[in-house]
C-alpha positions in Angstrom: 9.9 6.6 7.5 7.2 9.3 7.1 4.7 9.4 4.3 2.4 12.4 3.6 -0.5 12.4 1.1 -4.1 13.0 0.3 -6.7 10.3 1.1 -8.7 8.3 -1.5 -11.4 6.4 0.4 -12.8 3.0 -0.3 -15.2 0.7 1.6 -15.1 -2.9 2.8 -14.2 -6.0 0.8 -12.3 -4.3 -2.1 -11.1 -7.4 -3.9 -8.1 -7.9 -6.2 -10.4 -7.7 -9.3 -11.6 -4.3 -8.0 -8.0 -3.2 -7.7 -6.9 -4.4 -11.1 -9.3 -6.1 -13.6 -8.4 -9.6 -14.7 -8.3 -8.5 -18.3 -5.0 -6.7 -17.6 -3.2 -9.7 -16.0 -1.2 -10.5 -19.1 1.1 -7.6 -18.1 3.4 -7.2 -15.2 4.4 -3.7 -16.2 3.9 -1.5 -13.0 3.2 1.7 -15.0 0.6 0.0 -17.3 -1.1 -1.6 -14.3 -1.1 1.6 -12.4 -2.9 3.4 -15.2 -5.7 0.8 -14.8 -5.7 0.7 -11.0 -9.2 0.8 -9.3 -11.0 1.5 -12.6 -13.7 -1.1 -11.8 -14.6 0.8 -8.6 -13.8 4.3 -9.7 -13.2 4.9 -13.5 -11.8 8.3 -12.7 -9.4 7.2 -9.9 -6.3 7.6 -12.0 -7.3 11.2 -12.9 -7.9 12.1 -9.2 -4.6 10.9 -7.7 -1.2 12.5 -7.4 2.1 10.6 -6.7 2.3 10.0 -3.0 -1.4 9.9 -2.2 -2.8 7.3 0.2 -5.7 4.8 0.0 -7.8 4.3 3.1 -10.3 1.5 3.1 -12.5 -0.7 5.4 -12.3 -4.3 6.2 -10.7 -7.1 4.1 -8.9 -5.0 1.6 -7.3 -7.1 -1.1 -9.5 -10.1 -0.7 -9.9 -12.5 -3.7 -7.0 -14.0 -5.6 -3.4 -14.3 -4.7 -2.2 -12.2 -7.7 0.7 -9.8 -7.1 -0.8 -7.6 -9.8 -3.0 -5.8 -7.3 -0.4 -4.3 -5.0 1.8 -3.8 -8.1 -0.9 -1.7 -9.8 -1.3 0.4 -6.6 2.4 1.2 -6.6 2.3 1.9 -10.3 -0.5 4.4 -9.8 1.8 6.3 -7.5 0.0 5.5 -4.2 2.5 5.6 -1.4 0.6 3.7 1.3 -2.6 1.8 2.0 -4.4 2.0 5.3 -7.3 -0.3 6.1 -9.2 -1.8 9.0 -8.0 -5.2 7.9 -6.3 -6.8 4.9 -6.6 -10.2 3.2 -3.5 -12.1 4.4 -2.1 -12.9 0.9 -2.5 -9.2 -0.2 -0.8 -8.1 2.9 2.2 -10.4 2.3 2.3 -9.6 -1.5 2.3 -5.8 -0.6 5.3 -6.2 1.7 7.1 -8.4 -0.8 6.7 -5.7 -3.4 7.6 -2.8 -1.1 4.2 -1.3 -0.8 3.6 -0.1 2.8 0.3 -1.0 4.3 -1.0 -0.4 7.8 -3.9 -1.9 9.8 -5.8 0.8 11.6 -9.0 0.1 13.6 -10.1 3.7 13.2 -9.7 3.8 9.4 -13.4 4.7 9.1 -12.8 8.0 11.0 -10.4 9.2 8.3 -12.2 11.2 5.7 -12.0 11.3 1.9 -9.5 14.0 0.8 -8.0 14.4 4.3 -4.3 14.9 4.3 -2.3 12.4 6.4 1.2 12.3 7.7 2.1 8.7 8.6 5.0 7.6 10.7 5.6 3.9 9.7 8.2 3.3 12.3 6.0 4.3 15.2 2.6 3.4 13.8 1.2 6.9 14.1 -1.3 8.4 11.6 -1.7 12.2 11.9 -4.8 13.5 10.1 -3.6 17.0 9.4 -7.1 18.0 8.1 -9.0 17.0 11.2 -6.1 17.5 13.7 -6.5 13.9 15.0 -4.0 11.2 15.7 -4.7 7.5 15.1 -2.5 4.5 15.9 -1.8 1.5 13.8 0.1 -1.7 14.1 3.8 -0.9 13.9 5.8 -2.6 11.2 8.4 -4.9 12.7 12.0 -3.7 12.0 12.7 -6.3 9.3 9.5 -5.3 7.5 10.5 -1.6 7.7 13.8 -2.6 6.1 12.0 -4.5 3.3 9.9 -1.4 2.6 13.0 0.8 2.6 14.7 -1.5 0.1 11.6 -1.3 -2.1 10.7 -5.0 -1.7 11.8 -8.5 -0.7 13.9 -9.3 -3.7 16.1 -6.1 -3.3 16.2 -6.7 0.5 17.5 -10.3 -0.1 20.1 -9.1 -2.6 21.3 -6.4 -0.2 21.6 -8.9 2.6 23.4 -11.4 0.4 25.9 -8.8 -0.8 26.5 -7.7 2.8 27.2 -11.3 3.9 29.5 -11.8 0.9 31.5 -8.7 1.8 31.7 -9.8 5.4 33.2 -13.2 4.4 35.9 -11.6 2.3 
């Protein structure tokens, strides 16, 4: 799985209220939430991004509440991947469950705003095509790669259940 996109850069401790304001939590509509993504931090964020772009952030991205609305809004905005120095644990798990790829990269601070990245999720390689540098990240375990490929945990479970059912027949 290779993802290519332009970087939108954020700092440390971007919390779930920064990602999606609490006033929008009465909706679970991915497209609606995507239109409001990051507006507390950058009111023009939605105007700057294109489908497939990448968020790169510092430490503790997604801290705060356990709401799934945060990664859902990122997906709804069209962001294909989030790379950070570290993630809040519940945000990390919610992202995987919803099929949003996220990578931990110690060198995230060396990736620049508006750089273009090509990211190999399988091998944990981040190529900065703008600066001609390569960074490494934690590799996704195979089962997590499969969850991402299936667009989330629910679809992954349904696929496995269907496969097991067909094998019994």
